Backbone atoms as SQL, in Angstrom:
CREATE TABLE atoms (id INTEGER PRIMARY KEY, chain TEXT, resi INTEGER, resn TEXT, atom TEXT, x REAL, y REAL, z REAL);
INSERT INTO atoms VALUES
  (1, 'A', 1, 'MET', 'N', 17.155, 10.022, -20.211),
  (2, 'A', 1, 'MET', 'CA', 16.479, 8.854, -20.742),
  (3, 'A', 1, 'MET', 'C', 15.032, 8.767, -20.249),
  (4, 'A', 2, 'ILE', 'N', 14.800, 9.068, -18.972),
  (5, 'A', 2, 'ILE', 'CA', 13.443, 8.970, -18.440),
  (6, 'A', 2, 'ILE', 'C', 12.527, 10.019, -19.058),
  (7, 'A', 3, 'GLY', 'N', 13.076, 11.105, -19.549),
  (8, 'A', 3, 'GLY', 'CA', 12.266, 12.127, -20.203),
  (9, 'A', 3, 'GLY', 'C', 11.684, 11.668, -21.527),
  (10, 'A', 4, 'LEU', 'N', 12.250, 10.627, -22.104),
  (11, 'A', 4, 'LEU', 'CA', 11.753, 10.094, -23.366),
  (12, 'A', 4, 'LEU', 'C', 10.601, 9.120, -23.165),
  (13, 'A', 5, 'ALA', 'N', 10.385, 8.673, -21.937),
  (14, 'A', 5, 'ALA', 'CA', 9.324, 7.711, -21.647),
  (15, 'A', 5, 'ALA', 'C', 7.964, 8.388, -21.771),
  (16, 'A', 6, 'VAL', 'N', 7.157, 7.903, -22.705),
  (17, 'A', 6, 'VAL', 'CA', 5.807, 8.423, -22.895),
  (18, 'A', 6, 'VAL', 'C', 4.851, 7.250, -22.783),
  (19, 'A', 7, 'GLN', 'N', 4.046, 7.278, -21.739),
  (20, 'A', 7, 'GLN', 'CA', 3.080, 6.221, -21.513),
  (21, 'A', 7, 'GLN', 'C', 1.926, 6.812, -20.742),
  (22, 'A', 8, 'ARG', 'N', 0.753, 6.310, -20.936),
  (23, 'A', 8, 'ARG', 'CA', -0.460, 6.871, -20.348),
  (24, 'A', 8, 'ARG', 'C', -0.416, 6.952, -18.826),
  (25, 'A', 9, 'ASN', 'N', 0.245, 6.028, -18.172),
  (26, 'A', 9, 'ASN', 'CA', 0.259, 5.976, -16.714),
  (27, 'A', 9, 'ASN', 'C', 1.480, 6.644, -16.089),
  (28, 'A', 10, 'LEU', 'N', 2.238, 7.377, -16.888),
  (29, 'A', 10, 'LEU', 'CA', 3.425, 8.080, -16.383),
  (30, 'A', 10, 'LEU', 'C', 3.281, 9.581, -16.616),
  (31, 'A', 11, 'LEU', 'N', 3.735, 10.356, -15.649),
  (32, 'A', 11, 'LEU', 'CA', 3.795, 11.804, -15.852),
  (33, 'A', 11, 'LEU', 'C', 4.941, 12.131, -16.789),
  (34, 'A', 12, 'ARG', 'N', 4.753, 13.144, -17.589),
  (35, 'A', 12, 'ARG', 'CA', 5.806, 13.592, -18.504),
  (36, 'A', 12, 'ARG', 'C', 6.831, 14.410, -17.737),
  (37, 'A', 13, 'LEU', 'N', 8.103, 14.068, -17.864),
  (38, 'A', 13, 'LEU', 'CA', 9.175, 14.820, -17.221),
  (39, 'A', 13, 'LEU', 'C', 9.461, 16.071, -18.042),
  (40, 'A', 14, 'TYR', 'N', 9.317, 17.244, -17.421),
  (41, 'A', 14, 'TYR', 'CA', 9.579, 18.508, -18.112),
  (42, 'A', 14, 'TYR', 'C', 11.056, 18.859, -18.142),
  (43, 'A', 15, 'GLY', 'N', 11.768, 18.547, -17.081),
  (44, 'A', 15, 'GLY', 'CA', 13.178, 18.893, -17.037),
  (45, 'A', 15, 'GLY', 'C', 13.806, 18.473, -15.726),
  (46, 'A', 16, 'PHE', 'N', 15.066, 18.819, -15.568),
  (47, 'A', 16, 'PHE', 'CA', 15.784, 18.481, -14.349),
  (48, 'A', 16, 'PHE', 'C', 16.878, 19.502, -14.104),
  (49, 'A', 17, 'CYS', 'N', 17.363, 19.520, -12.881),
  (50, 'A', 17, 'CYS', 'CA', 18.457, 20.396, -12.508),
  (51, 'A', 17, 'CYS', 'C', 19.363, 19.624, -11.557),
  (52, 'A', 18, 'MET', 'N', 20.654, 19.682, -11.807),
  (53, 'A', 18, 'MET', 'CA', 21.604, 19.000, -10.935),
  (54, 'A', 18, 'MET', 'C', 22.655, 19.984, -10.455),
  (55, 'A', 19, 'THR', 'N', 22.866, 19.989, -9.157),
  (56, 'A', 19, 'THR', 'CA', 23.956, 20.746, -8.555),
  (57, 'A', 19, 'THR', 'C', 24.764, 19.746, -7.742),
  (58, 'A', 20, 'PRO', 'N', 25.925, 20.130, -7.251),
  (59, 'A', 20, 'PRO', 'CA', 26.693, 19.186, -6.434),
  (60, 'A', 20, 'PRO', 'C', 25.947, 18.710, -5.189),
  (61, 'A', 21, 'GLU', 'N', 25.023, 19.527, -4.668),
  (62, 'A', 21, 'GLU', 'CA', 24.312, 19.163, -3.440),
  (63, 'A', 21, 'GLU', 'C', 22.938, 18.562, -3.672),
  (64, 'A', 22, 'LYS', 'N', 22.291, 18.933, -4.776),
  (65, 'A', 22, 'LYS', 'CA', 20.896, 18.540, -4.977),
  (66, 'A', 22, 'LYS', 'C', 20.628, 18.080, -6.398),
  (67, 'A', 23, 'ARG', 'N', 19.574, 17.275, -6.517),
  (68, 'A', 23, 'ARG', 'CA', 19.051, 16.863, -7.822),
  (69, 'A', 23, 'ARG', 'C', 17.557, 17.113, -7.813),
  (70, 'A', 24, 'LEU', 'N', 17.039, 17.706, -8.893),
  (71, 'A', 24, 'LEU', 'CA', 15.641, 18.097, -8.947),
  (72, 'A', 24, 'LEU', 'C', 15.030, 17.635, -10.262),
  (73, 'A', 25, 'LEU', 'N', 13.866, 16.964, -10.171),
  (74, 'A', 25, 'LEU', 'CA', 13.098, 16.588, -11.349),
  (75, 'A', 25, 'LEU', 'C', 11.880, 17.496, -11.417),
  (76, 'A', 26, 'VAL', 'N', 11.532, 17.953, -12.620),
  (77, 'A', 26, 'VAL', 'CA', 10.402, 18.863, -12.795),
  (78, 'A', 26, 'VAL', 'C', 9.299, 18.137, -13.564),
  (79, 'A', 27, 'TYR', 'N', 8.159, 17.969, -12.884),
  (80, 'A', 27, 'TYR', 'CA', 6.989, 17.319, -13.464),
  (81, 'A', 27, 'TYR', 'C', 5.841, 18.319, -13.517),
  (82, 'A', 28, 'PRO', 'N', 4.771, 18.022, -14.251),
  (83, 'A', 28, 'PRO', 'CA', 3.628, 18.935, -14.306),
  (84, 'A', 28, 'PRO', 'C', 3.023, 19.162, -12.916),
  (85, 'A', 29, 'TYR', 'N', 2.487, 20.353, -12.716),
  (86, 'A', 29, 'TYR', 'CA', 1.813, 20.677, -11.468),
  (87, 'A', 29, 'TYR', 'C', 0.521, 19.880, -11.363),
  (88, 'A', 30, 'MET', 'N', 0.272, 19.325, -10.194),
  (89, 'A', 30, 'MET', 'CA', -0.939, 18.543, -9.971),
  (90, 'A', 30, 'MET', 'C', -1.799, 19.283, -8.941),
  (91, 'A', 31, 'PRO', 'N', -2.810, 20.041, -9.379),
  (92, 'A', 31, 'PRO', 'CA', -3.575, 20.878, -8.456),
  (93, 'A', 31, 'PRO', 'C', -4.310, 20.086, -7.375),
  (94, 'A', 32, 'ASN', 'N', -4.634, 18.832, -7.616),
  (95, 'A', 32, 'ASN', 'CA', -5.340, 18.022, -6.616),
  (96, 'A', 32, 'ASN', 'C', -4.390, 17.231, -5.734),
  (97, 'A', 33, 'GLY', 'N', -3.099, 17.471, -5.858),
  (98, 'A', 33, 'GLY', 'CA', -2.117, 16.736, -5.062),
  (99, 'A', 33, 'GLY', 'C', -1.694, 15.449, -5.755),
  (100, 'A', 34, 'SER', 'N', -0.766, 14.776, -5.150),
  (101, 'A', 34, 'SER', 'CA', -0.263, 13.533, -5.726),
  (102, 'A', 34, 'SER', 'C', -1.167, 12.367, -5.343),
  (103, 'A', 35, 'VAL', 'N', -0.950, 11.240, -5.977),
  (104, 'A', 35, 'VAL', 'CA', -1.696, 10.029, -5.630),
  (105, 'A', 35, 'VAL', 'C', -1.400, 9.651, -4.185),
  (106, 'A', 36, 'ALA', 'N', -0.163, 9.778, -3.771),
  (107, 'A', 36, 'ALA', 'CA', 0.204, 9.453, -2.390),
  (108, 'A', 36, 'ALA', 'C', -0.570, 10.322, -1.405),
  (109, 'A', 37, 'ASP', 'N', -0.720, 11.614, -1.725),
  (110, 'A', 37, 'ASP', 'CA', -1.503, 12.508, -0.864),
  (111, 'A', 37, 'ASP', 'C', -2.945, 12.032, -0.755),
  (112, 'A', 38, 'ARG', 'N', -3.524, 11.654, -1.876),
  (113, 'A', 38, 'ARG', 'CA', -4.924, 11.227, -1.891),
  (114, 'A', 38, 'ARG', 'C', -5.116, 9.906, -1.148),
  (115, 'A', 39, 'LEU', 'N', -4.155, 9.004, -1.255),
  (116, 'A', 39, 'LEU', 'CA', -4.273, 7.714, -0.571),
  (117, 'A', 39, 'LEU', 'C', -4.147, 7.866, 0.941),
  (118, 'A', 40, 'ARG', 'N', -3.341, 8.810, 1.394),
  (119, 'A', 40, 'ARG', 'CA', -3.128, 9.012, 2.828),
  (120, 'A', 40, 'ARG', 'C', -4.192, 9.890, 3.473),
  (121, 'A', 41, 'ASP', 'N', -4.876, 10.689, 2.677),
  (122, 'A', 41, 'ASP', 'CA', -5.856, 11.643, 3.202),
  (123, 'A', 41, 'ASP', 'C', -7.078, 10.902, 3.735),
  (124, 'A', 42, 'THR', 'N', -7.437, 11.173, 4.983),
  (125, 'A', 42, 'THR', 'CA', -8.595, 10.510, 5.585),
  (126, 'A', 42, 'THR', 'C', -9.734, 11.484, 5.848),
  (127, 'A', 43, 'SER', 'N', -9.684, 12.656, 5.245),
  (128, 'A', 43, 'SER', 'CA', -10.738, 13.655, 5.461),
  (129, 'A', 43, 'SER', 'C', -12.035, 13.219, 4.773),
  (130, 'A', 44, 'GLN', 'N', -13.103, 13.874, 5.097),
  (131, 'A', 44, 'GLN', 'CA', -14.409, 13.553, 4.514),
  (132, 'A', 44, 'GLN', 'C', -14.424, 13.769, 2.999),
  (133, 'A', 45, 'GLU', 'N', -13.604, 14.695, 2.499),
  (134, 'A', 45, 'GLU', 'CA', -13.578, 14.988, 1.063),
  (135, 'A', 45, 'GLU', 'C', -12.999, 13.841, 0.260),
  (136, 'A', 46, 'ASN', 'N', -12.201, 12.976, 0.874),
  (137, 'A', 46, 'ASN', 'CA', -11.504, 11.920, 0.156),
  (138, 'A', 46, 'ASN', 'C', -12.251, 10.596, 0.203),
  (139, 'A', 47, 'LEU', 'N', -13.452, 10.558, 0.731),
  (140, 'A', 47, 'LEU', 'CA', -14.182, 9.304, 0.824),
  (141, 'A', 47, 'LEU', 'C', -14.564, 8.752, -0.544),
  (142, 'A', 48, 'SER', 'N', -14.478, 9.571, -1.581),
  (143, 'A', 48, 'SER', 'CA', -14.793, 9.097, -2.928),
  (144, 'A', 48, 'SER', 'C', -13.710, 8.171, -3.479),
  (145, 'A', 49, 'LEU', 'N', -12.580, 8.063, -2.808),
  (146, 'A', 49, 'LEU', 'CA', -11.500, 7.190, -3.268),
  (147, 'A', 49, 'LEU', 'C', -11.689, 5.806, -2.631),
  (148, 'A', 50, 'ASP', 'N', -12.689, 5.079, -3.143),
  (149, 'A', 50, 'ASP', 'CA', -13.013, 3.777, -2.582),
  (150, 'A', 50, 'ASP', 'C', -12.025, 2.717, -3.083),
  (151, 'A', 51, 'TRP', 'N', -12.246, 1.481, -2.655),
  (152, 'A', 51, 'TRP', 'CA', -11.287, 0.423, -2.977),
  (153, 'A', 51, 'TRP', 'C', -11.236, 0.104, -4.460),
  (154, 'A', 52, 'SER', 'N', -12.321, 0.208, -5.178),
  (155, 'A', 52, 'SER', 'CA', -12.269, -0.066, -6.620),
  (156, 'A', 52, 'SER', 'C', -11.408, 0.973, -7.334),
  (157, 'A', 53, 'LYS', 'N', -11.503, 2.243, -6.909),
  (158, 'A', 53, 'LYS', 'CA', -10.649, 3.278, -7.502),
  (159, 'A', 53, 'LYS', 'C', -9.191, 3.067, -7.110),
  (160, 'A', 54, 'ARG', 'N', -8.952, 2.651, -5.874),
  (161, 'A', 54, 'ARG', 'CA', -7.581, 2.379, -5.435),
  (162, 'A', 54, 'ARG', 'C', -6.957, 1.243, -6.242),
  (163, 'A', 55, 'ILE', 'N', -7.744, 0.205, -6.520),
  (164, 'A', 55, 'ILE', 'CA', -7.247, -0.908, -7.339),
  (165, 'A', 55, 'ILE', 'C', -6.944, -0.426, -8.745),
  (166, 'A', 56, 'HIS', 'N', -7.818, 0.424, -9.294),
  (167, 'A', 56, 'HIS', 'CA', -7.590, 0.989, -10.627),
  (168, 'A', 56, 'HIS', 'C', -6.277, 1.782, -10.656),
  (169, 'A', 57, 'ILE', 'N', -6.018, 2.568, -9.626),
  (170, 'A', 57, 'ILE', 'CA', -4.779, 3.335, -9.523),
  (171, 'A', 57, 'ILE', 'C', -3.570, 2.390, -9.436),
  (172, 'A', 58, 'ALA', 'N', -3.689, 1.352, -8.614),
  (173, 'A', 58, 'ALA', 'CA', -2.585, 0.398, -8.452),
  (174, 'A', 58, 'ALA', 'C', -2.266, -0.316, -9.767),
  (175, 'A', 59, 'LEU', 'N', -3.299, -0.696, -10.507),
  (176, 'A', 59, 'LEU', 'CA', -3.066, -1.358, -11.794),
  (177, 'A', 59, 'LEU', 'C', -2.423, -0.400, -12.800),
  (178, 'A', 60, 'GLY', 'N', -2.838, 0.856, -12.790),
  (179, 'A', 60, 'GLY', 'CA', -2.214, 1.844, -13.672),
  (180, 'A', 60, 'GLY', 'C', -0.750, 2.056, -13.328),
  (181, 'A', 61, 'ALA', 'N', -0.443, 2.121, -12.029),
  (182, 'A', 61, 'ALA', 'CA', 0.953, 2.260, -11.597),
  (183, 'A', 61, 'ALA', 'C', 1.764, 1.044, -12.024),
  (184, 'A', 62, 'ALA', 'N', 1.171, -0.135, -11.906),
  (185, 'A', 62, 'ALA', 'CA', 1.869, -1.357, -12.326),
  (186, 'A', 62, 'ALA', 'C', 2.137, -1.344, -13.826),
  (187, 'A', 63, 'ARG', 'N', 1.169, -0.882, -14.617),
  (188, 'A', 63, 'ARG', 'CA', 1.390, -0.791, -16.073),
  (189, 'A', 63, 'ARG', 'C', 2.522, 0.177, -16.400),
  (190, 'A', 64, 'GLY', 'N', 2.577, 1.291, -15.682),
  (191, 'A', 64, 'GLY', 'CA', 3.668, 2.241, -15.897),
  (192, 'A', 64, 'GLY', 'C', 5.017, 1.637, -15.560),
  (193, 'A', 65, 'LEU', 'N', 5.093, 0.879, -14.474),
  (194, 'A', 65, 'LEU', 'CA', 6.355, 0.226, -14.096),
  (195, 'A', 65, 'LEU', 'C', 6.760, -0.848, -15.102),
  (196, 'A', 66, 'VAL', 'N', 5.786, -1.600, -15.597),
  (197, 'A', 66, 'VAL', 'CA', 6.081, -2.608, -16.632),
  (198, 'A', 66, 'VAL', 'C', 6.639, -1.930, -17.860),
  (199, 'A', 67, 'TYR', 'N', 6.038, -0.816, -18.252),
  (200, 'A', 67, 'TYR', 'CA', 6.512, -0.068, -19.419),
  (201, 'A', 67, 'TYR', 'C', 7.971, 0.360, -19.231),
  (202, 'A', 68, 'LEU', 'N', 8.275, 0.913, -18.050),
  (203, 'A', 68, 'LEU', 'CA', 9.657, 1.349, -17.785),
  (204, 'A', 68, 'LEU', 'C', 10.620, 0.164, -17.746),
  (205, 'A', 69, 'HIS', 'N', 10.154, -0.958, -17.216),
  (206, 'A', 69, 'HIS', 'CA', 11.013, -2.144, -17.121),
  (207, 'A', 69, 'HIS', 'C', 11.326, -2.717, -18.496),
  (208, 'A', 70, 'GLU', 'N', 10.335, -2.739, -19.364),
  (209, 'A', 70, 'GLU', 'CA', 10.543, -3.321, -20.696),
  (210, 'A', 70, 'GLU', 'C', 11.299, -2.368, -21.576);
């Protein structure tokens, strides 16, 4: 069901694999890392992620969650 969700703020699910021990979801490769990686990174390269961009990311995530909820 989640693979059918298409919305601008959600990654497209490519596939999944289930075994008795593990469950795996396959999403597109993100060469710059995940949003969580970027938010936690405190290196000099990540200083471009200022508070206005963080708010923009948070609002996009909220829109994606609203879409899934509705």
